[in-house]
N, C-alpha and C positions, 0 to 999 in steps of 0.2 A: 967353951965359954959357960959359966955358971948362969943360973936363971937371973941372979941379981945384976950381974954384968950385962946380960942381954937386955934386960929391962932398962938399965941405964942408957945402953947404947940406943935403944929404940927411942927413949924419950929425948935423947939428944937429936936424934934424926928428925923427929917430929917437930921439935922446937925450932930447929933450923928451917924446916919447911914452913912452919908457922910464920916465922920472921920474915921469910921471903914473900909469902902471900900478903903479909901486912904491908910491906914496902911497895909491892906492885899494885896493891889496892889503893894505895895513896899516891901512886905515880912516882915513886922515888927510886926507881931502878933505870938509870940512864934516861930518864924523862919519859919512859914508857907508861902509858896509862894502865888501867885495871885490866887484868887478864880475864878472858872470857871463861865460862864453865868448861867448854870444850878444851881450851888450852890447859886448864888446871887438870882436867881428866887425863890428858896425854902426858902432862908433867909427872903426876903421881904414877901413872902406869910405867912410864920410863924409869922412874926411880926404883920402883919395887918389883918389877917383873922378874929380876934375876934372882930373887931371894927365895929360899926354900920355904915350904909350907909352915914348918914349925916356927920359923923366924916371923912369918907373916901374922901367925896367930897372936903373937905379942903386939904387932903393929895394930891389929884390928882392936884387941883389948885396951891398948893404952891410947888409941886415938880419941877415945870418948872425951879426953881432957881438951881436945881441940875440935869443936864441933863442925867447923867448915871442913877440915880434912876427913873427919869421921864420915860426914855425909857423902863426900865425893868418893871415898873408898867403898862405901856401900854400893854406889852406882857401878864402879868398875870392878868390883870384887869378883864377878863371874868371869871376867876376862883374865884377872890375875890368876885365878885358880885353874884356868885352862892351859893346855899346852900351848907354847908359843906359836906353833904352826896352825893353831886354831884361832887365837886371839889376833894373830898378825899373819894371815894366810900367805905363804909363799907365792902362790898363783896370783892372788890379788896384788901383792907387791910387784910382781914381775909385769903384770899388765898395766898397772898404773905407771910404772917406770916407762914401758913402751908408749903409752898415751902421751906422756910428757915429752918423750923424744919426738913423736910425730907432731906434737903441738909445736915444738921447736922447729922442726922441718917446715911446717906451714908458715911459721913466722918468718923464716929465712928465705924460703923459695917460693912459697904460695903455690905448690903444684896441686893440680886436681887429684892426682892419685894419692897424694898424702892425706888430703882431706877426706877422700872416700875410704881410705884404710882406717883413719881414726873413727869415722862414724861407724863402720862395720864392727870395729873392735869395742867401742864404747857401748854399743846398743845391748848386747847380751850379757854384759858384765854385771853380776849381782853379788851382794855381800850382806850376810844376815848376822844377827845376834847368835852366839855371844861374841862376835867379833867386836873389837874396839869401835866405838862410834865414829871416830875419825875416819876409819876405812870406809864405813857405810856412807858417811856423808860425801866423802871424796869420790866414791864411785858415782853416787847420784850427781855430783857436780859435773863429772866428765860426761855423763849421759845428757845432762841439760845442755851443755856446750855443743855436743854433737847435734842435738835438735836446732840449737841456734845457727850452727853452720848450715843445716839443711833448709830451715824455714825463715830465718832472719835476713835482714839486708844491712849488715854493719858497714860503716864507712872503714876505709883502710886504717884510720887513726884509732877508731874504737876497737876494731879487730886486734890491732897491735897491743892495746892496753889489756885487753881480756887475755890474749894469748900468754903475755908475761905472767898473769896470774894462774893460768892453767898449767903452764910449764912448772910453776912452783909448788903445785899440789902433787908433792912427790910421794915416795914410799916411806918417808920418815915423818912420823906424826908431829913431833916437836917442830921440825923444820917447816912443815907444810901447813900448819893450822892457820897462821896469818894469812897466807895466800888463799886458803880455803875460805876463811871468813870474808875476806875482801871480795871474793868472787860471789859468795852468797848475798852480799849486800848490794850487788848490782841488780838493776832492773832490765833484763834482757827482753827486748821487744821483738816478739814473733808470735804467730798464731799457728798452733798445731793444726795439721790437716785433719779432714774427715778420714776415718778408717785408719787411724794411727796404729791400731793393733796389728792390722795386716802388714802395714809398712814396716813395723818393727820386726815381724817375723821374717819378712823378706830380707831385711838388713843383716839378719843373722846368718844368711847364706844357706846353701843346701846342706842337708845332713840327714840324720836318722828320721827327722820328723818333717823335713821340708823338701820339696822338689819343685823346680821351675820347668815349664814348657813353653816353647815359642808357638807362634800360630803357623809358622812357615818352616819348611825345610830349607836349609841355607847351604850354598856352596861358596866358593870364592868369588863367583861371577853373578849369581842370581839367587832370588828367593822363590820357592814354588809351594803351592798348596797341595799336599798330598793327603787327602781326606783319610784313605784307608790306613796309611802309616801313622798319621797323627792320632787317629781314633785309638789305634792299637796301643800307642804309647800312653795315652791318657788312662785307658782301661787297666793296663797292667801296672801302672803306677798306683792306682787306687787299690787294686788287688793286693799289692805288696804291702801297702799301709794296713789294709784290713787284717792281713795275716800276722803282721808284726808289731804294730804299735799305731796309736793315734797319729794322724799326719795331716799335712797341708800341701795340696797341689795348687800351684798358681800358674794359670794359663795367660800369657801375654807378657812373660818375664824371661829373658834370656839367662843363659848360664852365668854370665858375668854380672848378674843382678840388674841389668839395664831393663827399665820398664817401658815397653813400647805398646802394651795394650792389645785389645782384640778388635779394634775399630774396623780394620780392613776386612777382618774375617766376617764381622757382622754385616758390613755393607754388601760384600760381594756374594756371601753364601747363606745369609739369614735375612735378606731384605731389610737390613738395618734394624732388626728387631731383636731387643734383648731377651724378650720372652721366648722366641723361637729358638735362640741359642740354648737357653737353659732347658727347654723342653727337649731339644735333640740330644743334649749332654745326658739328661736324666734317662731318656729312653735307651741311650747308648749303654749305660751302666746296667740298667734293668734287664736288657736283652742279652748282654754279653758276660755278665758275672753270675756264675752259678755257686751254690753253696751246699754244704752238707755238714751235719754235726760230727764231732769227733768220734762218736761211737756208731754212726750209721753211714754206709757208703753210698747211699741214694742221693744223687745230685738233683737239685732243684733250682730253677731260676731265682734271682734275688727279688722276691715279690714287692718288698717295700724298702727300696734303696734309701728313702728319705730318712728312715730311722737310723741309719749308719752314715749316710753321705749327705752333706748339706752343700748346696751349690748357691753361691751369691755372686753378684756383680758389683764390684766397688770401684770407686774413683780414687785413683792414686796418682798423684803428680800430673793430673790433667788427662790421665789414661784410663779406660775402662779395663779392669783386670777381672778374670773369673777366679774366684777363690773356692776351691773345693776342700771341705773340712771332713775328715775321715775319722770314724771311731772304730777301734778294734773290737772284735767280738771273740772272747776266748772260748765260747762254746761251739764255734763254727769254723769250718775251713772254707776258703774262697778260691774260685777257679776262674780263669779267663777262657771262655769258650771261643776258640779260634774257629772251629768248624763243628759239625754235628757230632764227630767222633773224637775230637781233639780238645782236651781240657788241660790248661796249663796252670801250674802252681807257683807263685811268686812271693818272695819275702823281701823285706828291706834289710840292707846291711850298709850302714853308714850312708853314703851319698847315692848308693846305687841299689838297684833291684836285682835279685838273683833268682833264676829259675830252678826249681827243685824237680828232679825226675820223679816220676810216679812211684817207682820203686824205693825211693829215698824218703818219701814223705813221712812215713811211720817212724823211721829212724830219727829224722829231723824232730818230730813231735816228742819222741822220747828224750832226746838230747834237751829240748826246751823244758820238759817237765823236771829233768835232773837240775838244770840251772835254776829253776824257780824254787825248788824245795829248800 
């Protein structure tokens, strides 16, 4: 195609879009009122995302004749110039489809497990520029609805109406915009709880940066408090975070994310005193975690654990939960002192901690240095 033919073709395309915008702005397309800016953005993105960059350069140049189109193109230009898997990430599309499917399941069957799965999936889902604005706002809508499921008290009729909108917020921008905007216009009445940050971390489930510990050892028939075993588990979890990455240990949360708190432990073993619990846990880390620098083999007790370990008791869903926040120190190695002559080295791998044999520590460090280079 010659330049003149390309310019003429671009002008024709832009004129057709201009006429479409003019009609919808006056409400003359099937009685539909003016399009929102978000809808116009997705409309133009859908129109032009398949064209080559040399063709788009003509679109940008010629669109100055049509000020409204030109201004919108400037907004979405970063996403048009990115690969499709960046402007419309497949993972985000897949997760949004799954959330819509779960919302449909909630609407049809109202099962608690579907609600729980929806909440767990919506909480950690994030979407950032240069992603198309539709996807960013759709992800935020799903997260807001997850909060509403947790903290609101909707009537069945209200929930039904909202679920229809949430189901419609699909992985197709043009098809989902109206549902998204109708959802955004709702006034969802709920109060976010205190310590929402801790709750959101818990909702993401266990992983490289999160671990849950109950207060009791459980069998199929009974629960028992095994102080030595529980203390060892808490210490080794913190050691693994110190050696691997920043992390969060929650005490009073089961592996299935059920929050039962530490109230029983406080009452039976700490005279119902939160201060005594925190002091005991702080002493436990100070006396049982030893450290050395990467270039000095001399082991020393962790003199000031508060510089790397923060312990706080937070109220979540009516329960008291111990939240241990751990910061990694790249200049030091950390060990669990099981006995006077037995020091164990742990790292974090996914949802689990792994013990490294003494003779393998240097090889592990060399491997880590190779990965970070």
